[in-house]
N, C-alpha and C positions, 0 to 999 in steps of 0.2 A: 542454513545457508542464507545469506542476505539477499533479499529480492532486489532486482535491478530497478532503478528509478526510470522515469520516462526519458530523462536526459540520457542515461546510459543506454537505453534501448534505441534511441535515435542515433547515437554515436555508433552503436553496434550495426544498425541497419545501413548507415552511410558507409561504414567500412566494408560491409559485404556487397552492397549494391553500387557503390562508388558515387552515384548521383541520384537523387530522388526529388520529386515534387511534393508539395504540401498534401495534395490529394493521395498520392501513393503512400506517404507516411501515415496519413490519417487512416487509410484502409488497413495497413499492416498493424498499426498500434491500436486500432479500434477505439479511437477517440475523435473528437470533432476537429474540423479544420482550424477553428479558432484556438483550441487548446494547443494544437501543433505549432501554429504561428507564434503563440506566446513563448513556447520553449525555444523555437528557432531564433526569435528576436533576442532572447537572453544569451543564447549560445553564440550568436553572431557578435553581440556586444563583447563577449568574453574572448572573441577571436578564435573560436573553435571550429567555425564553419564559414564558408564563403558562398555567395550567391552567383549563379550563372544564368544568363538569359538564353533560352533555347528558342530559336525562331521556328515558327510553324508555317506550313504552306499557305494556310489561311488563318486569319484572326491575329490576336495579340500574341507576343512572345510569352512563353511559359517560364516561370521562375523555377530554377532547379538548385538544389543545395548539395554541397560536397564538403568533405573535411578539409580544413586548412592544414598547413604544416604543423601548427600548434596542436590541432586536433589529432593529427597522426601520432604525435609524441605521447598521447595518452595510452597507446597500445604497446604491448611488450616489445622492447628493443634490446633484449639481452644478447650480447655478442658471445656468450659462452666462453669467455676467456680469450677471444680473438679480437684484434683491433687492426684496422687498416694500416696504421702507422707501424705497428710491430711487424706485420707481414712485409711491408715495404722495406723495412730495415733488414730483415732476413734475406729478402730477394737481392738487395744491394750487396750484402756481404757474401752470400753463398749461391746466388743465381736462381732462376725461375724453377728449376727442377726441385730445389729444396722446399719451395712453397708448395708445389704439387705433392711432394712427399708428405708434408704436414697434413694436407687435406685427406690424402689417402689413409694416413694413420688414424685421423679422426673418423673416417668412414668405417674403418675396421672396428674401432671402439663402439661406435653407434650400432653397427651390425650385430656385434656380440650382445649389446644391451637389449636391442629390439628382439633378437632371436630368442633370448631367454623367455620373453613374454609371449612369444608366438607358439611355443612348443605345444604339441597335441591339440592344435586348434584347426578347425575347418577353414576353407577359403574365406567364408563370410565372417567367421570369428576373427581371423587375422586382420581383415579390413577394419572391423570394429575396434580391434586393439590398436591398430595403426592410427585410427582417428583419435583414440584416447591419448596415446603417447604424444602425438603431434599437438594436441590441445594443451597437454601438460607443459609442453615446451614453448607455448605461445604462438602457434601457427594459425589459430582460429580455423581448424580444419573441419570440413564437412565431406561426407561420403554419400554418394547416391548410387543405388543399385540399378544398373541398366537392364541386365537380364541375369539368367542363372550363373553366368560365368564372367560377367563384365561389370565394372564399376567406374565411377568418376570420382576422383579425389580433388577437392578444391582447397587451397590454402589462401585464406583472405589476408593473412599477415605474414611477413617474413622477419623474424627476430634477428637475422644476420644480414639484413638488406645492404648495409654499407659495405660489408665484406664481400658479399656475393656480387655486387655491382662492379667491384674492382677485380675480383677473381672469379670468373665464370666457372672455374673448376669446382667450386663449391656446389653449384647446381648439378653438374655432371656426377659428382660423388653422391649427392642425395638420390638421384635417379638410380644409380648403380646399387646403392644401399637398399632401396625399396625392392629392387629385383631380387636381391639376395634374401632379405627377410621374408618376402612374400612367396619366394620360391617360384618365380615366373619371369621369363624374359620379356613378356608382353607388358612393359611399363613404358608408356610414351608421354613425355611432357609436351602438352599441346599449347600451353602459353606460360609465360614467365614474367614476373614483375621486373626483373632486371632488364628485360627487353622492352619495357614500356607498357606491357599488358596490365590490366587491372588486377589480376590475380594469377597465382600459379595453379595450373590445372594438369591433371594426369589422367590418361585413359589406361585402365588396368584390366587385363583379362587373364583367366587361368585356363 
């Protein structure tokens, strides 16, 4: 497996944390501030990141870095055969119900696919498998165990973002699918990228 470069690690951290200072990046990467600044300067020149000034109650403003639109494009954006224009055409021809039915059909297919990989697994093993599947599909997923029966799932990337922003039923179907494959009704989406939040987060308990 190819090791990530420092540039890749910076991009990955900015995707996950949204905005970071030189000091924070230096600490996470375990390299000097000077080395971080050198990489950030090159990435800013390439248009991959942008600088923001964060005002402090006291002292000088702090420089913070975040991904640019060009930087965001480096992360998976596979629409899995869906496109906004295609769905809009279907809606115009056959109405909103037909689009909802398409997403429900997709949910059924994914439920079947995920369920096959969840068979004979414990709750924790199901959560680990869910993280693996979501990462395979480009969601940059992380799972944190809160207690014996509770977990938080974070998706740092949404590979169907353009579709989901236009058709919120996509998010509803994803939550429903998680409930089915994890075999629990206690799946709550606490934040969503389509609503302007930094990441999609789920609280899951068994």
